[in-house]
C-alpha positions as CSV (number, residue, x, y, z in Angstrom):
1,M,-2.7,-22.1,-10.0
2,S,-1.9,-23.2,-6.2
3,H,1.7,-23.0,-4.5
4,A,3.3,-24.6,-1.6
5,T,4.3,-22.5,1.0
6,P,7.0,-20.7,0.0
7,S,10.9,-20.4,0.9
8,R,13.0,-17.7,1.7
9,L,14.7,-18.0,-2.1
10,D,11.4,-18.5,-3.9
11,F,10.1,-14.5,-4.8
12,V,11.5,-14.4,-8.3
13,K,10.7,-18.2,-9.3
14,L,6.9,-16.9,-8.4
15,D,6.7,-13.6,-9.6
16,G,8.3,-15.7,-13.1
17,E,4.7,-18.4,-12.4
18,L,2.4,-15.4,-11.5
19,T,3.6,-13.1,-14.7
20,Q,3.3,-15.6,-17.3
21,Q,-0.3,-16.9,-15.3
22,V,-1.4,-13.3,-15.8
23,V,-0.2,-13.2,-20.0
24,D,-1.5,-16.3,-20.2
25,E,-4.8,-14.7,-19.0
26,L,-4.7,-12.0,-20.9
27,D,-4.3,-14.3,-24.1
28,R,-7.5,-15.9,-23.0
29,A,-9.6,-12.6,-22.3
30,G,-9.4,-11.3,-25.8
31,Q,-10.8,-7.8,-26.1
32,R,-12.8,-5.9,-23.7
33,A,-12.4,-7.8,-21.0
34,A,-10.7,-8.3,-17.6
35,V,-7.8,-10.4,-15.7
36,I,-7.8,-9.7,-11.8
37,A,-4.7,-10.0,-9.3
38,E,-5.8,-10.0,-6.0
39,A,-2.7,-9.8,-3.2
40,P,-1.9,-9.6,0.2
41,P,-0.1,-6.8,1.9
42,G,3.8,-6.9,0.7
43,A,2.9,-9.5,-2.0
44,G,4.5,-8.2,-4.3
45,K,2.1,-6.2,-6.4
46,S,3.9,-3.6,-8.0
47,T,6.6,-6.1,-8.5
48,L,4.2,-8.0,-10.9
49,T,3.0,-5.5,-12.3
50,A,6.2,-3.9,-14.1
51,S,7.2,-7.9,-14.9
52,V,3.8,-8.0,-16.6
53,A,4.7,-5.1,-18.5
54,K,8.1,-5.8,-19.4
55,A,6.6,-9.4,-20.9
56,L,4.4,-8.5,-22.8
57,I,6.3,-5.6,-24.5
58,D,9.1,-8.6,-25.1
59,R,6.7,-10.5,-26.8
60,D,5.0,-7.8,-28.9
61,Q,7.4,-5.3,-29.9
62,K,4.7,-2.8,-31.4
63,L,2.6,-2.8,-28.3
64,R,2.1,0.2,-26.6
65,L,1.0,0.3,-22.8
66,A,-0.4,2.3,-20.8
67,I,-0.2,1.8,-17.0
68,V,-2.8,3.6,-14.3
69,A,-1.7,4.5,-10.4
70,Q,-3.9,6.1,-7.8
71,T,-1.6,8.3,-6.5
72,N,1.7,9.9,-8.0
73,E,3.3,8.7,-5.3
74,Q,2.4,5.2,-6.4
75,A,2.8,6.4,-10.2
76,D,6.7,7.4,-9.4
77,D,7.6,4.0,-7.7
78,L,6.2,1.8,-10.5
79,V,8.6,4.2,-13.1
80,T,11.4,3.7,-10.6
81,S,10.8,-0.2,-10.2
82,V,10.5,-0.5,-14.0
83,T,13.7,1.4,-14.9
84,A,15.6,0.2,-12.3
85,R,14.9,-3.6,-12.8
86,F,14.7,-3.8,-16.8
87,R,17.9,-1.1,-17.6
88,G,17.5,0.4,-20.9
89,L,13.8,0.3,-20.9
90,K,12.3,4.0,-21.8
91,V,9.2,5.0,-19.7
92,T,7.0,7.9,-20.2
93,R,5.9,9.2,-17.1
94,M,2.4,11.7,-18.0
95,V,2.4,14.5,-15.2
96,G,0.4,17.8,-14.9
97,G,1.5,21.1,-15.0
98,D,4.0,20.9,-12.2
99,G,6.6,19.0,-14.6
100,G,7.1,16.0,-12.4
101,S,9.0,15.3,-8.9
102,S,12.2,15.6,-8.8
103,E,13.0,11.4,-8.4
104,M,11.5,11.5,-12.2
105,K,13.4,14.7,-13.2
106,D,16.4,12.6,-11.8
107,L,15.5,9.8,-14.2
108,A,15.0,11.9,-17.2
109,N,18.4,13.2,-17.1
110,A,19.7,9.8,-17.1
111,G,17.9,9.3,-20.0
112,S,16.0,6.7,-19.0
113,V,12.6,8.5,-18.3
114,V,10.5,10.5,-20.3
115,I,8.4,13.0,-18.8
116,S,5.6,14.7,-20.9
117,T,2.3,16.3,-20.3
118,R,0.6,14.5,-23.1
119,C,0.5,10.7,-23.8
120,D,0.5,11.4,-28.0
121,D,3.4,13.7,-28.3
122,A,6.4,12.9,-30.2
123,D,8.7,12.3,-27.0
124,A,5.4,9.8,-25.8
125,L,4.9,8.0,-28.7
126,S,9.0,7.5,-28.5
127,T,8.3,5.0,-25.5
128,R,6.5,1.9,-25.2
129,I,5.3,2.6,-21.9
130,V,3.5,5.2,-20.6
131,V,2.6,5.4,-16.7
132,S,0.0,8.1,-14.8
133,T,-2.5,8.5,-12.2
134,A,-6.1,7.8,-13.2
135,R,-7.2,11.3,-12.9
136,K,-4.5,12.4,-15.4
137,W,-5.4,9.6,-17.6
138,Q,-8.9,10.9,-17.6
139,Y,-8.3,14.3,-18.3
140,E,-6.6,13.1,-21.3
141,R,-9.3,11.1,-22.6
142,S,-11.3,14.5,-22.6
143,R,-8.7,15.9,-24.2
144,M,-8.3,13.7,-26.8
145,Q,-11.9,13.2,-27.5
146,D,-12.4,17.4,-27.7
147,S,-9.3,17.3,-30.2
148,G,-11.0,14.4,-32.2
149,T,-7.7,12.3,-31.6
150,A,-8.9,9.6,-29.3
151,S,-6.8,6.2,-29.4
152,R,-6.9,3.1,-27.4
153,Y,-4.4,1.2,-26.2
154,P,-4.5,-2.9,-26.5
155,I,-4.2,-3.2,-22.8
156,A,-4.0,-1.4,-19.5
157,L,-2.2,-2.3,-16.0
158,I,-4.1,-0.8,-13.4
159,D,-2.4,-1.2,-9.5
160,E,-4.0,-0.6,-6.8
161,A,-7.2,-1.2,-8.1
162,Y,-9.1,-1.7,-5.0
163,Q,-8.3,2.0,-4.2
164,M,-9.9,3.2,-7.1
165,R,-13.6,4.3,-7.2
166,S,-16.0,2.8,-9.9
167,D,-16.8,6.7,-11.6
168,M,-12.7,6.8,-12.1
169,L,-12.4,3.8,-14.2
170,L,-15.9,4.1,-15.9
171,G,-14.5,7.5,-17.0
172,I,-11.0,6.2,-18.5
173,A,-12.4,2.9,-19.4
174,G,-13.0,3.9,-23.2
175,L,-8.9,4.0,-23.9
176,Y,-8.3,0.6,-23.4
177,E,-9.2,-2.8,-24.9
178,T,-8.2,-5.0,-22.1
179,L,-7.2,-4.5,-18.4
180,F,-5.3,-5.9,-15.9
181,C,-6.3,-4.7,-12.3
182,V,-3.8,-5.4,-9.8
183,G,-5.3,-4.5,-5.8
184,D,-5.7,-5.9,-2.4
185,P,-9.3,-6.4,-1.3
186,G,-8.7,-6.3,2.5
187,Q,-7.6,-2.6,2.7
188,L,-9.8,1.1,2.5
189,D,-12.1,1.4,-0.1
190,P,-12.0,4.6,-1.6
191,F,-14.1,7.1,-0.4
192,T,-16.1,10.2,-1.5
193,V,-17.1,13.4,0.4
194,V,-19.9,13.4,-2.1
195,D,-23.7,12.1,-0.7
196,D,-23.5,8.5,-2.1
197,S,-26.8,7.2,-0.8
198,L,-28.7,7.5,-3.8
199,W,-26.5,4.7,-5.6
200,K,-25.1,3.0,-2.0
201,G,-25.5,-1.1,-2.1
202,L,-26.2,-0.6,-6.4
203,P,-23.6,-2.9,-8.5
204,Y,-23.2,0.3,-10.2
205,S,-22.6,2.6,-7.2
206,P,-19.6,5.5,-8.4
207,S,-18.4,5.4,-4.4
208,R,-18.0,1.3,-4.8
209,T,-14.8,0.2,-5.6
210,A,-13.3,0.1,-9.3
211,L,-13.1,-3.6,-9.3
212,G,-16.2,-4.7,-7.0
213,T,-18.2,-2.8,-9.7
214,L,-16.3,-4.9,-12.7
215,R,-16.9,-7.8,-10.9
216,A,-20.7,-7.4,-10.1
217,F,-21.1,-6.7,-14.3
218,H,-19.0,-9.6,-14.8
219,P,-19.4,-12.7,-12.2
220,S,-17.7,-14.7,-14.1
221,L,-14.4,-13.6,-13.6
222,V,-12.5,-15.3,-11.4
223,P,-9.2,-13.5,-9.8
224,I,-5.7,-15.0,-9.9
225,R,-4.8,-14.9,-6.1
226,L,-1.5,-14.2,-5.0
227,P,-0.2,-16.5,-1.9
228,T,2.9,-14.9,-0.1
229,S,3.6,-11.6,1.8
230,W,6.9,-10.7,1.6
231,R,6.1,-8.1,4.2
232,L,5.2,-9.8,7.3
233,P,6.5,-12.1,9.0
234,P,5.5,-15.3,9.9
235,S,4.6,-13.8,13.2
236,A,1.7,-11.8,11.6
237,A,0.9,-13.2,8.0
238,G,-1.4,-15.9,9.7
239,I,-2.9,-13.5,11.9
240,V,-3.6,-11.0,9.8
241,S,-5.0,-13.6,7.0
242,Q,-7.3,-15.1,8.7
243,A,-8.7,-11.9,10.0
244,F,-9.1,-9.8,7.1
245,Y,-8.5,-12.3,4.3
246,P,-11.4,-15.1,4.6
247,F,-11.7,-15.8,0.8
248,G,-8.2,-16.1,-0.2
249,S,-6.1,-17.1,2.7
250,F,-1.9,-16.1,2.4
251,S,1.8,-17.0,4.2
252,A,4.3,-15.4,4.8
253,G,7.6,-15.6,2.5
254,T,10.0,-15.6,5.0
255,L,10.7,-18.9,7.7
256,E,10.6,-18.2,11.3
257,G,14.0,-17.2,12.1
258,D,15.2,-15.0,9.0
259,R,14.4,-11.6,10.7
260,A,15.5,-10.8,14.1
261,L,14.4,-7.0,16.1
262,S,17.4,-6.9,18.6
263,L,17.4,-4.3,21.5
264,G,20.8,-2.7,23.2
265,A,20.9,-2.2,27.1
266,R,17.7,-1.2,28.8
267,R,18.0,3.1,29.4
268,K,15.7,4.7,31.5
269,A,12.7,6.1,30.1
270,A,12.2,9.9,31.3
271,G,8.2,11.0,31.3
272,S,6.6,7.8,30.4
273,A,3.4,6.5,32.4
274,I,4.4,2.8,31.1
275,D,7.0,0.3,31.4
276,T,8.2,0.9,27.4
277,D,11.5,-1.7,28.0
278,A,8.6,-4.3,28.6
279,V,6.4,-3.6,26.0
280,L,9.5,-3.0,23.4
281,E,10.9,-6.8,24.3
282,R,8.0,-8.5,23.8
283,A,7.4,-6.8,20.6
284,A,11.1,-7.8,19.9
285,G,10.6,-11.5,20.7
286,T,7.0,-12.0,20.0
287,G,6.5,-9.3,16.7
288,W,3.7,-7.8,18.9
289,G,3.3,-5.6,21.3
290,Y,0.3,-3.8,22.8
291,V,0.3,-0.9,25.5
292,E,-3.4,-0.8,27.6
293,L,-3.9,2.7,29.6
294,P,-6.4,3.0,31.8
295,E,-10.3,3.4,31.1
296,K,-11.2,7.0,30.2
297,F,-13.3,8.7,28.1
298,T,-11.0,11.3,25.9
299,S,-10.7,13.7,23.0
300,R,-9.8,12.1,19.6
301,T,-6.3,14.1,20.2
302,D,-5.4,12.1,23.8
303,V,-2.5,13.7,25.3
304,E,-1.7,10.2,27.1
305,I,-1.8,8.1,23.8
306,A,0.4,10.6,21.8
307,S,3.3,11.1,24.8
308,T,2.9,6.6,24.8
309,I,3.9,6.7,21.2
310,A,6.6,9.0,21.5
311,A,8.4,7.3,24.4
312,L,8.2,4.4,22.3
313,V,10.1,5.8,19.7
314,V,12.4,7.8,21.7
315,Q,13.0,4.4,23.6
316,L,13.3,2.2,20.4
317,V,16.1,4.9,19.2
318,D,17.8,5.0,22.1
319,R,18.0,1.4,23.1
320,G,20.1,1.2,19.8
321,A,17.6,-1.3,18.1
322,T,19.1,-3.3,15.2
323,V,17.6,-5.4,12.9
324,V,18.4,-8.3,10.3
325,D,16.8,-9.8,7.9
326,E,16.8,-11.9,4.9
327,R,18.0,-8.5,3.0
328,D,20.5,-7.7,5.2
329,R,21.8,-10.8,7.2
330,A,25.0,-8.8,8.9
331,G,22.1,-6.3,10.5
332,R,21.7,-2.7,10.5
333,A,20.7,-0.3,13.0
334,L,16.7,0.8,12.5
335,T,16.6,4.1,11.9
336,L,14.1,6.4,12.3
337,E,13.0,6.7,8.5
338,R,12.4,2.8,8.9
339,I,9.8,3.6,11.9
340,A,6.2,4.6,11.1
341,V,3.4,5.6,13.5
342,I,0.1,5.1,12.3
343,T,-3.2,7.1,13.5
344,T,-6.6,7.5,12.2
345,Y,-7.2,11.3,12.0
346,N,-5.5,14.0,11.0
347,D,-5.3,15.8,14.4
348,Q,-3.9,12.7,15.8
349,V,-1.2,12.9,13.2
350,H,-0.3,16.5,14.4
351,A,-0.5,15.4,18.1
352,V,2.2,12.5,18.0
353,R,4.4,15.0,16.3
354,Y,3.9,17.8,19.1
355,A,4.8,15.0,21.5
356,L,7.5,14.1,19.6
357,S,8.9,17.4,19.3
358,R,8.5,17.5,23.4
359,A,10.5,14.2,24.0
360,G,13.4,15.4,22.0
361,C,13.1,13.5,18.6
362,N,12.3,15.5,15.2
363,P,9.1,14.1,13.9
364,D,10.2,15.0,10.2
365,D,12.7,12.2,10.5
366,L,9.9,9.4,10.6
367,V,6.6,8.6,9.3
368,V,3.4,9.9,11.0
369,S,0.4,9.6,8.9
370,T,-3.3,8.4,9.0
371,A,-4.1,4.5,7.4
372,N,-5.7,5.9,4.3
373,R,-2.1,7.6,3.5
374,I,-0.1,4.9,4.7
375,Q,-1.4,2.1,2.5
376,G,1.0,0.1,0.0
377,R,3.8,1.4,2.4
378,E,6.2,-0.4,4.6
379,Y,8.1,0.1,7.4
380,D,10.5,-2.5,10.1
381,V,8.2,-0.9,13.0
382,A,4.6,0.0,13.1
383,L,3.3,1.8,16.2
384,V,-0.2,2.0,16.1
385,W,-3.1,4.3,17.8
386,H,-6.3,2.2,18.1
387,P,-9.1,3.7,16.6
388,L,-11.3,2.7,19.2
389,A,-9.3,4.2,22.0
390,G,-10.8,6.6,24.4
391,R,-14.2,7.1,22.6
392,R,-17.9,6.7,23.6
393,D,-18.9,5.2,20.9
394,A,-18.2,3.2,17.8
395,T,-19.7,3.8,14.4
396,A,-18.9,2.5,11.2
397,F,-16.5,4.7,10.3
398,H,-14.2,3.5,13.5
399,L,-15.0,-0.2,12.9
400,E,-13.9,-0.2,9.0
401,A,-12.3,-3.7,8.9
402,G,-9.7,-2.1,6.3
403,R,-8.6,0.6,8.6
404,M,-7.5,-2.0,10.8
405,C,-5.7,-4.2,8.0
406,V,-3.5,-1.6,7.3
407,M,-2.8,-0.9,10.5
408,L,-1.6,-4.0,11.3
409,S,0.0,-4.7,7.9
410,R,2.9,-2.5,7.7
411,H,5.7,-3.8,9.5
412,R,8.5,-6.4,8.3
413,H,9.8,-6.7,12.0
414,A,7.2,-5.6,14.9
415,C,3.5,-4.1,15.5
416,I,2.6,-2.4,18.6
417,V,-1.0,-1.1,19.6
418,V,-1.7,2.0,22.0
419,N,-4.8,1.8,23.2
420,R,-7.4,1.6,26.0
421,A,-9.5,-0.3,28.4
422,G,-13.0,-0.4,27.9
423,S,-12.9,-0.2,23.9
424,P,-16.3,-0.1,22.9
425,T,-16.9,-3.3,20.3
426,K,-20.5,-2.2,18.7
427,P,-21.7,0.7,17.1
428,A,-23.3,3.0,18.9
429,G,-27.1,2.1,19.5
């Protein structure tokens, strides 16, 4: 299915067309088969999952549907999306023994969500859609098999399926007759701390992505490709598409001029070794900023990089940055909660948080996270600690394309990368 470059008003229409295409493909797939949708960053994967779920249960009044997420946060986001878009549609959020998040409890009190620890108790059976993590579904499969009450769902929708290991899919596949898997092939693969050298390179390796294994055994599966990123602006969509999606290019869902990042009057930045104003003004004008500190081998927690990032964050706020986009034509202040700092390691997260505190900024007011943890989220401005900055070598871990893809695709307005000169570009040895 081909699509012309969309205008700024095409989102609802495009989502409707893709939803119908998925439903038609599921009809053709039959039992024990799968339909795959591949999507770039910010393409509306979760929106499509919610739309497909609603279309399926509207068509078949007896259908009970399973939705599989990879994390509790993703599961909560899906429940929130479904209940907000489709008023009156009650959803079960299946949880562990913790009783669920406060957000889910609020929705349960409002009557739009059932919170349950089992998918087959009376409360859960009163709803048409059950949402939980893959790990919880795996536990449910074992529990029902042990009790002799195992039952199957006709269809399961698997969100962020490229973040799922194949052993996790194997553990729950028996619960479902047909799968709809949606995910982003350009981002980080799932990982395991177990030595997987025994299976490495084999099509059935348990540490491969679930979709990688599925497609290896079913080569005739042709994915539906979502053609648009509604997150990335035109300044970023082409670059990210060409660099990380050679087999499934995409375009921006907005046009030049739809978005603007504006800065107030210059203010002297204290304690910064770089001209933060020049960097920010370039980022505001082009969508990209780059800081290259002098060449130097450093520890992972490079104090100078952490301080530089903190100075850029503080200067963004001090200059009263504002953003205008298709969601808010009147414009709004760029707040700290809409800024993200993305690193490679957890100790770099702590280094940035410490530098922010020293610069007078509460690190709890913004997101400072690793690429692995920030997948699937979006912000107005992202600041990236380059994975190779200050290193003597470049291992496969640091050259992982998916990590850089995540880092460079979280922003709606601008991305600023901080690096050191002379970063290696080839693996050691």
